[in-house]
N, C-alpha and C positions, 0 to 999 in steps of 0.2 A: 534599535536605530532611534534618534532623537525624535523622527516624526511620529514615532508610536507613544510618545509621551504627552500625558494629559496634563496642562499645567495649569495653575489658578492665579489670577493675579492678587498682590496684597490686597486684604479685605480693610476696608475703612473703620476705624475703631467707631464704636457705638458711644463710648463716653464722651461726657462733655469736654470739650476743648477750651476750657479755661485759661490754659496758660497763652493762647494765640490771640494777639491784640487784633481788632478790627484794622485793615490796612487800607488806605486808597494813595495814589500817588496824587500831586499836587496839579491841579489844574486851574485855568486862567478864568474859567466860567463856572457859573452856580451849578450844581450838580441837582437833576432832576428828582422828583420823588421817587421815581423807579430807581435811577442809579444809586439814590442812596439806600434803597432796599437789597441792592447787589453789594454794598460794602460792608454789611453786617456779617454775623454768624450764620452763614446758609444753612447750615445743618441743623439749626433750631427752629428754621421756618417750617410753619404747617399749611397745608390746604385752606384756604378762606371758606371752600365750598361752594362758591359762586361760580366759579370756573372749573369745578373738578369734571363735568360732564363735557367737557370742550376736547375736542383732537388737538393734536400737537401744532399743526397748520393754523387753527382758528387761533390758538394761543399767539401765535406769531403775529398774526393780523392784529391783536389788540396788545400789544406790548406796552401801550401809553397808560392802561388800566395796570395799577399796582396788584391787583389782584391775579391778573391774568400772567404776570412775571411771576408772581410769587407760587403760582401752580406749576410754571415751567421750572422753576427753580427746585420745587420737592421733586418734579418727576427725574429730573436730569442732573441734579448736584452730585450724587452719590457715584454714577459711571464715570463722571468727568473726573471727581476727585481719585477715583482708581486709577484712571489713564494718569493723571498727571503725578501721582506718587509712584506709579509704574514706571516714570521717566525719570523723575527728581526726587531725590531721597529726604527732601525737607520739607516736613509738613507746612511749617508757615509758608514758604515759598509755593506749594502747590495748591493752597487755600488760596494766595493772592492770584495765581492762576486763573483759578476757576471763578472768581469773583469777577477778574478782568474779563474772563470769556462771556459772562452774561451780559456786562456793560457791553460789550462789542456787537453781542447777538442784538441786544436792544438799539443802538446804533445803525446797525445795519439790517434791521427787521423789513424794511422797504425793498431791499435787493434780493430776498429770499425769494426764489423763482418756483420752488415746489417741484424740482426736477429731481432732489434726494431727499430721504428721510430727515425729519429735524433733527434726530439724533445724530443723524452721519455730519448733518450742517455743523451742528454744535462741535462735535469733536473735532472737526476741521479747524475751527476757531481755535479751540482748545489747544489742539497740534501746533499752531502757530504761536501761540501765546508761549508752549514751552520751547519751540526752536528760537523765540526772541530771548528767553531767560537764557537758555544754554549757549546761544552763541555768545553773550556776554560773558559766559563763565567759562566757555571752550570746554565745557565738561558736561557729558550726558551719561548718566548710570541709571541702571534695571534692579529695582528691587521685585525678586520673586518670593513670595513669602511661604509656599508650600509646592512640593512636586507631589502629585497623586500616583503613587506607585505601591507596590505590595512588599516593599521592603519594611524591615523594622525600622523602629522609631531611630535609633542611632545612625542606621544606614540612610534613611532618608533626609537626616541632617548634614550628613555627610554630603549626601548626593545635593541636596538643596544647595550648599554652600561652594560644591564643584562648579554646579551649573551658573551660577549666580557670578562667580569669576569667570566662567567661559563666556557666558553673554557679553560681559564688559571687554572682552578680547575682540569682539566683532567690529566691522567697521560701522559707522553711525547709520548709514542708510540699511543696512541688513539688520542691527539691533533695532531701529524702530519698527522694520516690517514684522520682525520676530514678536517684537512686544504686542503689536496691533494684533496678529492673527492668533499667534499661541498662547499668548497670555491672555488677552483682553477677549480674545475669541470673536473678531470681526471677520466678516468674509473678506477673502482677497478683493472683491469687488469694492466693499465699503471702504477697507483699507486703503484702497487705491483713490477711493473719493477723498477720504480725509487727507491723505499727504500730496493730494492733486498729481497723480500720475496714471499712466494707462493701467487696466488690470493686468495684463500681461507682465508689465516693469513690476507689479506687486509680486506675481507669482515666481519669477525670477529671483526677486530679494528674500522673498521666503525661503525658497528650494537652497539658495546660497546660504544663507544664515544658518538652516539645518545642517547642511553638507558641513560648514565650518564647526557648527557646534559638536557634531559627531566627530569629526578629526581631533579636536582639541580635547573631549571626553576620552576618547580611545589612547589619546596618547598619556593623558593624566593615569589612566588606570594601568597602563604599561610600564609606566615609570617607577 
């Protein structure tokens, strides 16, 4: 059954992304120093050290300090990029989404209530940015890099492609739930927080996604 499979999200490449041009949408007002920091190549940022010992909640309260924002980016850029890449198969678009996520976090820092983990809050912002982008394109795809099974390499490749195709057939809400829980590894409660639904709703969406995937893959195997 599909629920017994352990899936891994597409890994973010460690090689320099020299082919991606820094992007930022036109705005009528001048960008702040912190916003400008978010416009560059985030994967190249390194911790300044001055904020390395601070917890995430403290960092959120100090985002007017560029060093605090730098530290927040260093800690969370990779998982946010993994999420964006898992939902959009275009690296440049995913980078734009993550850049925008940190700028939105900077602007909304004063609204953070502390009733959710900072990582969950950031993923919620990133999720909304993904939806904004995909609604414009009316297209949402999922890339799954590897299925962790005991099969041979050739069978793994065939299964990965079959699973990838099957995931694309899911309804959007079930696809998103499957990616968050089974691909990216969020708990159902955290996934529910990210999407903005009740935990029971997320459980139902994940269960439905797994059942649909099992049906699709079974039909493919028997055809």
